[in-house]
C-alpha positions in Angstrom: 54.1 -31.6 29.9 54.8 -29.2 27.0 53.2 -26.3 28.9 55.4 -27.0 31.9 58.5 -27.0 29.7 57.6 -23.6 28.3 57.0 -22.2 31.8 60.4 -23.5 32.9 62.1 -22.0 29.9 60.4 -18.6 30.5 61.4 -18.7 34.1 65.0 -19.5 33.3 65.1 -16.6 30.8 63.6 -14.2 33.4 66.3 -15.2 35.9 69.0 -14.5 33.4 67.6 -11.1 32.6 67.2 -10.1 36.2 70.7 -11.3 37.0 72.2 -9.3 34.2 70.3 -6.2 35.2 71.2 -6.4 38.9 73.0 -3.3 40.2 73.0 -1.8 36.7 74.6 1.7 36.9 74.7 4.2 34.1 76.0 7.7 34.0 73.8 10.7 33.8 75.6 14.0 33.9 77.4 14.3 37.2 75.6 11.5 39.0 74.6 7.9 38.5 71.3 6.2 38.7 71.3 2.7 40.2 68.6 0.2 39.7 68.3 -2.6 42.3 66.5 -5.6 40.8 63.6 -6.8 43.1 62.7 -10.4 43.9 60.6 -12.1 41.2 57.4 -11.6 43.1 58.0 -7.8 43.2 58.7 -7.3 39.5 55.9 -4.9 39.1 57.5 -2.6 41.7 60.8 -2.1 39.8 60.1 1.6 39.3 59.8 2.1 43.0 63.3 0.7 43.5 65.1 3.4 41.5 67.4 5.4 43.6 69.6 8.3 42.6 73.2 8.4 43.9 75.7 11.1 43.1 79.3 10.0 42.6 81.8 11.2 45.2 84.0 13.2 42.8 84.0 14.8 39.4 86.5 16.6 37.1 85.7 20.2 36.4 87.2 22.4 33.8 87.3 26.2 34.2 89.0 29.3 32.9 91.2 31.5 35.1 93.8 34.2 34.2 93.6 33.3 30.5 94.3 29.6 31.1 92.2 26.5 31.2 92.4 24.4 34.3 91.0 21.0 35.2 90.8 19.6 38.7 88.9 17.0 40.7 86.0 18.4 42.6 84.5 16.6 45.6 80.8 16.1 46.5 79.6 18.3 49.4 76.2 18.2 51.1 74.5 21.3 52.5 71.7 21.0 55.0 71.1 24.7 55.2 69.3 24.8 51.8 69.1 21.0 51.3 71.3 20.6 48.2 74.6 19.0 47.1 77.3 20.2 44.8 80.9 19.5 43.7 83.5 21.7 45.3 87.0 22.2 43.9 90.1 22.1 46.1 91.1 25.4 47.8 87.4 26.3 48.2 85.2 25.9 51.2 81.4 25.8 51.5 79.9 27.2 54.7 76.5 28.4 56.0 76.3 32.2 56.0 72.7 32.5 57.4 69.4 30.7 56.8 68.8 30.5 53.0 72.3 31.8 52.2 75.6 29.9 51.9 79.1 31.0 51.0 81.6 29.2 48.8 84.9 31.0 49.3 88.5 30.7 48.1 90.4 29.4 51.2 93.5 31.5 50.4 91.5 34.8 50.2 88.1 34.9 51.8 87.3 38.2 50.0 86.8 36.0 46.9 83.6 34.2 47.3 80.2 33.2 45.8 77.0 33.6 47.8 74.5 30.8 46.9 70.7 31.4 47.3 68.2 28.8 46.2 64.9 30.5 45.3 61.3 29.3 45.3 59.6 28.5 42.1 57.2 31.4 42.4 60.0 34.0 42.9 59.2 37.5 41.6 62.2 38.0 39.3 61.4 41.7 38.6 61.2 42.5 42.3 64.4 40.6 43.0 66.3 42.3 40.2 65.2 45.8 41.3 66.2 45.1 44.9 69.6 43.7 43.8 70.2 46.7 41.6 69.4 49.1 44.5 71.8 47.1 46.7 74.6 47.2 44.2 74.3 50.9 43.5 74.3 51.7 47.2 77.5 49.6 47.8 79.3 51.0 44.7 78.2 54.6 44.3 80.4 55.3 41.3 79.5 52.1 39.4 76.4 51.3 37.5 75.3 47.7 37.3 75.1 46.4 33.7 72.6 43.7 33.0 73.5 41.0 30.5 71.7 38.0 29.2 73.8 34.9 29.0 73.5 32.0 26.6 74.3 28.8 28.4 73.1 25.4 27.3 73.2 24.2 31.0 71.0 26.9 32.5 68.2 27.8 30.1 67.4 31.4 31.3 70.3 33.2 32.9 71.0 36.9 33.3 73.4 38.9 35.4 74.4 42.3 36.8 78.1 43.1 36.7 80.1 45.8 38.4 83.8 46.7 38.1 85.0 49.0 40.8 88.8 49.4 41.1 90.2 45.9 41.6 86.8 44.5 42.6 84.5 42.6 40.4 80.9 41.8 41.5 78.7 39.6 39.4 75.1 38.6 40.4 73.6 35.8 38.4 69.8 35.2 38.2 69.2 31.6 37.1 65.6 30.8 36.1 66.0 27.2 35.1 63.1 24.7 35.1 65.1 22.5 37.4 66.4 25.1 39.8 66.1 28.8 40.6 69.3 30.4 41.9 70.7 33.8 42.8 74.5 33.7 42.7 76.6 36.6 43.9 80.3 36.4 43.0 83.0 38.6 44.4 86.3 38.5 42.6 89.4 40.5 41.8 90.8 41.6 38.5 94.0 39.7 39.1 92.2 36.8 40.7 89.1 36.3 38.7 87.5 33.1 40.0 84.1 33.7 38.4 84.3 30.8 35.9 85.4 28.4 38.6 82.5 29.4 40.8 80.1 29.2 37.8 81.3 25.7 36.9 80.8 24.5 40.5 77.4 26.2 40.6 76.3 24.1 37.6 76.6 21.0 39.8 74.1 22.2 42.4 71.3 19.8 42.8 68.4 19.9 45.3 68.0 16.8 47.4 64.3 16.6 46.8 65.0 16.9 43.1 67.2 13.8 43.3 64.4 11.9 45.0 62.0 12.8 42.2 64.3 11.7 39.3 
């Protein structure tokens, strides 16, 4: 009788714990992780029930024309390279060609960011050499300047930058453990959208990466 009472107490405690944990959601960066509590006979499979769900919108802060702006960006999915990201108002994300997408300023399509997701075994030296050659061929009188960036979000980031007349071209090489990216930004001296592009790029997440979390 005493053992049965203990079992009933333990069972009641387990039900309370499972109920309080049901649909528990906690923030993690720009997405949430939701844990669905399984039935009592599937308690050992709890880890298999974890699903990653990105929230539909997120506030982004960025610098433009010597001023700080904050706007709500909305989640967009891209099937071309299988990723999602948050896009600010007045910007559009489209497919340029296989393995290349464009995020452009809707009021001036000459202002854009080209997004390329790279493989984990990418040859960075070869990529930088080909990019340098491409930039020098497009802008004969300008020499690309390579700069290493310190950014707590992307661990290993460097860039080439060119200023030619009113045009600014910046190519970012992002060698982060979670994602490899080449970002090519075209901006204007009086309409420098690079930080807005960069803040949106920080939200890029591969769909297969979300499944592995």
